[in-house]
C-alpha positions as CSV (number, residue, x, y, z in Angstrom):
1,X,-28.1,-36.6,32.9
2,X,-24.5,-35.4,32.4
3,X,-23.6,-34.9,28.7
4,X,-20.3,-34.9,27.0
5,X,-19.4,-32.1,24.6
6,X,-18.0,-34.7,22.1
7,X,-20.4,-36.2,19.6
8,X,-21.2,-36.9,16.0
9,X,-24.4,-37.4,14.0
10,X,-25.1,-37.8,10.3
11,X,-28.5,-38.2,8.6
12,X,-29.6,-38.0,5.0
13,X,-32.7,-38.1,2.9
14,X,-33.2,-39.0,-0.8
15,X,-35.4,-36.4,-2.5
16,X,-36.4,-36.2,-6.2
17,X,-33.1,-35.5,-8.0
18,X,-31.1,-34.6,-4.9
19,X,-29.6,-36.0,-1.7
20,X,-30.0,-33.8,1.4
21,X,-27.5,-34.6,4.1
22,X,-26.9,-33.1,7.6
23,X,-23.7,-33.6,9.7
24,X,-23.3,-32.4,13.3
25,X,-19.9,-32.5,14.9
26,X,-19.2,-31.4,18.5
27,X,-16.0,-31.1,20.5
28,X,-15.2,-29.5,23.9
29,X,-15.0,-25.7,24.1
30,X,-15.4,-23.3,27.0
31,X,-18.5,-21.8,25.5
32,X,-20.9,-22.6,22.6
33,X,-19.2,-21.9,19.3
34,X,-21.5,-22.8,16.5
35,X,-20.6,-22.8,12.8
36,X,-23.2,-23.5,10.2
37,X,-22.3,-24.4,6.6
38,X,-25.2,-24.3,4.1
39,X,-25.6,-24.7,0.3
40,X,-26.8,-21.6,-1.5
41,X,-30.3,-23.1,-1.9
42,X,-30.7,-23.1,1.9
43,X,-28.8,-20.0,2.8
44,X,-31.9,-18.3,4.1
45,X,-32.4,-20.9,6.8
46,X,-29.2,-20.1,8.7
47,X,-30.9,-17.9,11.4
48,X,-33.7,-20.3,12.1
49,X,-31.4,-23.3,12.2
50,X,-29.0,-21.5,14.6
51,X,-31.8,-20.6,17.0
52,X,-32.9,-24.3,16.9
53,X,-29.5,-25.6,17.7
54,X,-28.7,-23.1,20.4
55,X,-31.8,-24.3,22.3
56,X,-30.5,-27.9,22.4
57,X,-26.8,-27.3,23.0
58,X,-25.2,-25.2,25.7
59,X,-21.5,-25.7,25.3
60,X,-19.0,-27.0,22.8
61,X,-17.5,-26.2,19.4
62,X,-20.3,-27.3,17.1
63,X,-20.2,-27.6,13.3
64,X,-23.4,-28.1,11.4
65,X,-22.9,-28.9,7.7
66,X,-25.8,-29.3,5.3
67,X,-25.0,-30.5,1.8
68,X,-27.2,-30.8,-1.3
69,X,-25.9,-33.3,-3.9
70,X,-27.5,-33.6,-7.3
71,X,-28.3,-37.2,-8.3
72,X,-26.1,-38.6,-11.1
73,X,-27.5,-38.5,-14.6
74,X,-30.2,-41.1,-15.0
75,X,-30.0,-42.1,-11.3
76,X,-33.2,-40.2,-10.4
77,X,-35.1,-41.0,-13.6
78,X,-35.8,-38.7,-16.5
79,X,-39.0,-36.7,-17.1
80,X,-40.0,-35.8,-20.6
81,X,-41.7,-32.5,-21.1
82,X,-44.5,-33.6,-23.5
83,X,-45.7,-30.0,-24.0
84,X,-42.2,-29.1,-25.2
85,X,-42.1,-32.2,-27.5
86,X,-45.5,-31.1,-29.0
87,X,-44.1,-27.6,-29.7
88,X,-41.1,-29.2,-31.5
89,X,-43.3,-31.5,-33.5
90,X,-45.5,-28.6,-34.7
91,X,-42.4,-26.5,-35.5
92,X,-40.9,-29.5,-37.4
93,X,-44.1,-29.9,-39.4
94,X,-44.2,-26.2,-40.3
95,X,-40.6,-26.4,-41.5
96,X,-41.4,-29.4,-43.6
97,X,-44.3,-27.6,-45.2
98,X,-42.0,-24.7,-46.2
99,X,-39.1,-27.0,-47.1
100,X,-40.5,-30.4,-48.2
101,X,-37.0,-31.9,-48.5
102,X,-36.0,-31.2,-44.9
103,X,-35.6,-34.3,-42.7
104,X,-37.9,-34.5,-39.7
105,X,-36.4,-34.4,-36.2
106,X,-35.2,-37.7,-34.9
107,X,-35.9,-38.9,-31.4
108,X,-32.3,-38.3,-30.3
109,X,-32.5,-34.7,-31.6
110,X,-35.7,-34.1,-29.7
111,X,-34.3,-35.5,-26.5
112,X,-31.2,-33.3,-26.8
113,X,-33.3,-30.2,-27.3
114,X,-33.0,-27.9,-24.3
115,X,-36.0,-28.2,-21.9
116,X,-37.3,-31.5,-23.3
117,X,-35.7,-33.6,-20.5
118,X,-36.6,-32.1,-17.2
119,X,-34.6,-33.2,-14.1
120,X,-36.8,-33.8,-11.0
121,X,-36.7,-30.9,-8.6
122,X,-37.9,-30.2,-5.1
123,X,-39.9,-26.9,-4.4
124,X,-37.9,-24.5,-2.1
125,X,-40.5,-24.6,0.7
126,X,-40.4,-28.5,0.7
127,X,-36.6,-28.5,0.7
128,X,-36.6,-26.2,3.7
129,X,-39.0,-28.4,5.6
130,X,-36.8,-31.4,4.9
131,X,-33.8,-29.5,6.1
132,X,-35.5,-28.6,9.4
133,X,-36.6,-32.2,9.9
134,X,-33.1,-33.6,9.2
135,X,-31.5,-31.1,11.6
136,X,-34.0,-32.1,14.3
137,X,-33.1,-35.8,13.7
138,X,-29.4,-35.0,13.7
139,X,-29.7,-33.1,17.0
140,X,-31.5,-36.1,18.6
141,X,-28.7,-38.4,17.4
142,X,-26.0,-36.0,18.6
143,X,-27.6,-35.7,22.0
144,X,-27.8,-39.5,22.3
145,X,-24.1,-39.7,21.3
146,X,-23.1,-37.1,23.8
147,X,-25.3,-38.9,26.5
148,X,-23.5,-42.2,25.9
149,X,-20.1,-40.5,26.1
150,X,-21.3,-38.6,29.2
151,X,-22.2,-41.9,31.0
152,X,-18.7,-43.2,30.4
153,X,-17.1,-40.0,31.7
154,X,-19.3,-40.0,34.8
155,X,-18.2,-43.6,35.5
156,X,-14.6,-42.6,35.1
157,X,-15.0,-39.6,37.4
158,X,-16.8,-41.7,40.0
159,X,-13.9,-44.2,40.0
160,X,-11.4,-41.4,40.5
161,X,-13.5,-40.0,43.4
162,X,-13.5,-43.4,45.1
163,X,-9.7,-43.7,44.7
164,X,-9.2,-40.3,46.3
165,X,-11.5,-41.2,49.1
166,X,-9.4,-44.4,49.7
167,X,-6.3,-42.3,49.9
168,X,-7.9,-40.0,52.5
169,X,-9.3,-42.9,54.5
170,X,-5.8,-44.5,54.4
171,X,-3.9,-41.5,55.8
172,X,-6.4,-39.8,58.0
173,X,-6.2,-42.2,61.0
174,X,-2.4,-41.9,61.0
175,X,-2.3,-38.1,61.3
176,X,-2.1,-38.0,65.1
177,X,0.6,-40.6,65.2
178,X,2.6,-38.9,62.4
179,X,2.6,-35.6,64.3
180,X,3.5,-37.3,67.6
181,X,6.4,-39.1,66.0
182,X,7.7,-36.0,64.2
183,X,7.5,-33.9,67.4
184,X,9.3,-36.6,69.3
185,X,12.0,-36.5,66.7
186,X,12.3,-32.8,67.0
187,X,12.5,-33.0,70.8
188,X,15.2,-35.6,70.5
189,X,17.3,-33.3,68.2
190,X,16.8,-30.4,70.6
191,X,18.1,-32.5,73.5
192,X,21.1,-33.6,71.3
193,X,21.8,-29.9,70.8
194,X,21.7,-29.3,74.5
195,X,18.3,-27.6,74.6
196,X,15.4,-28.5,76.9
197,X,12.2,-29.0,74.8
198,X,10.2,-28.7,78.0
199,X,11.0,-25.0,78.3
200,X,7.9,-22.8,77.9
201,X,9.3,-20.9,74.9
202,X,10.3,-24.1,73.1
203,X,7.0,-25.8,74.0
204,X,5.1,-22.8,72.4
205,X,7.2,-23.0,69.2
206,X,6.6,-26.8,69.0
207,X,2.9,-26.3,69.5
208,X,2.8,-23.6,66.8
209,X,4.8,-25.9,64.4
210,X,2.4,-28.7,65.1
211,X,-0.5,-26.5,64.1
212,X,1.3,-25.5,60.8
213,X,1.8,-29.1,59.8
214,X,-1.6,-30.3,60.8
215,X,-3.4,-31.5,57.6
216,X,-6.7,-32.6,59.2
217,X,-8.4,-29.6,57.7
218,X,-7.1,-30.3,54.2
219,X,-8.3,-33.9,54.4
220,X,-11.7,-32.8,55.6
221,X,-12.0,-30.4,52.7
222,X,-10.9,-33.0,50.2
223,X,-13.7,-35.2,51.5
224,X,-16.2,-32.3,51.3
225,X,-15.2,-31.5,47.7
226,X,-15.4,-35.1,46.6
227,X,-18.9,-35.3,48.1
228,X,-19.8,-32.2,46.1
229,X,-18.5,-33.7,42.9
230,X,-20.6,-36.8,43.5
231,X,-23.7,-34.6,44.1
232,X,-23.1,-32.6,40.9
233,X,-22.7,-35.8,38.9
234,X,-25.9,-37.2,40.4
235,X,-27.8,-34.0,39.7
236,X,-26.9,-34.0,36.0
237,X,-27.5,-31.1,33.7
238,X,-24.9,-28.6,32.5
239,X,-22.2,-29.3,35.1
240,X,-18.9,-28.9,33.3
241,X,-18.0,-25.4,34.7
242,X,-19.0,-26.3,38.2
243,X,-16.9,-29.5,38.1
244,X,-14.0,-27.6,36.6
245,X,-14.1,-25.3,39.6
246,X,-14.2,-28.2,42.0
247,X,-11.1,-29.7,40.3
248,X,-9.2,-26.5,41.1
249,X,-10.3,-26.7,44.7
250,X,-9.3,-30.4,45.0
251,X,-5.9,-29.7,43.5
252,X,-5.3,-26.8,45.9
253,X,-6.1,-29.0,48.9
254,X,-4.0,-31.9,47.6
255,X,-1.1,-29.5,46.9
256,X,-1.3,-28.0,50.4
257,X,-1.4,-31.5,51.9
258,X,1.9,-32.3,50.2
259,X,3.5,-29.0,51.2
260,X,2.6,-29.5,54.9
261,X,3.5,-33.2,54.9
262,X,6.2,-34.4,57.4
263,X,5.8,-38.1,56.5
264,X,6.8,-40.0,53.4
265,X,3.5,-41.9,53.2
266,X,1.5,-38.7,53.5
267,X,3.6,-37.1,50.7
268,X,3.0,-40.2,48.5
269,X,-0.7,-40.0,49.1
270,X,-0.7,-36.3,48.1
271,X,1.1,-37.1,44.9
272,X,-1.3,-39.9,44.0
273,X,-4.2,-37.6,44.7
274,X,-2.8,-34.9,42.4
275,X,-2.4,-37.5,39.6
276,X,-6.0,-38.6,40.1
277,X,-7.3,-35.0,40.2
278,X,-5.4,-34.2,37.0
279,X,-7.0,-37.2,35.3
280,X,-10.4,-36.0,36.5
281,X,-9.7,-32.4,35.3
282,X,-9.0,-33.7,31.8
283,X,-12.2,-35.6,31.7
284,X,-14.2,-32.7,33.1
285,X,-13.0,-30.5,30.2
286,X,-15.3,-32.7,27.9
287,X,-18.5,-32.2,29.9
288,X,-21.2,-29.8,28.9
């Protein structure tokens, strides 16, 4: 399966007192450029998470962002430390013994006392386990996203391959006639200039010129490269670099075809091929 380098995934989990969220963003890049942004509580996981992501992704500029958001006050519930309340009650009773006129602590004063209301917390090892699980889930979603994008790109490339093949099929049968017509035109101009095109020297020059403007080899190589593009697309895997090389070869042949052209239709076909190849090259830049 061909994968795009463009993708996005976001997952989150509600934990006691906190929300743990993971975002993965990926865009095209020549190599794998991975950036990981972690909260201080998970800073020690960077090396392990990096190794895990590198196994899954081969190319692309990838950003992994993990955030840890504390729940709003009261949203996650409040836990009362009864042991702490007991200590306050005993301390209050001792104070009242020593100072009988002192007012006892009210409920509000007890609840405001530091340590009485305990916010829910997640043990560090449990938080790390959740982070690893969310990253694995995000990687799966990112891969699915890149796969869907890859399918669309492959369809686009296949359409361009077919269009180039149609251009080759349209002009290839006309090559002998184009050369014959052009050589006849040259011979006619030579006769107008008072030269005999049947002279051995002129015949050799005309034959040499015919070889220089022969584009059959370029058309054959275009067909060969298109067949290789189709093979790479069918094989799947990390094919971006290989396809990028093939785009360069296709452009070289289409450009040579245009430079050797002696016919308006052949020149037009070369131009249309170069437009199609450039469209393919832009799409190939997004493939892993």
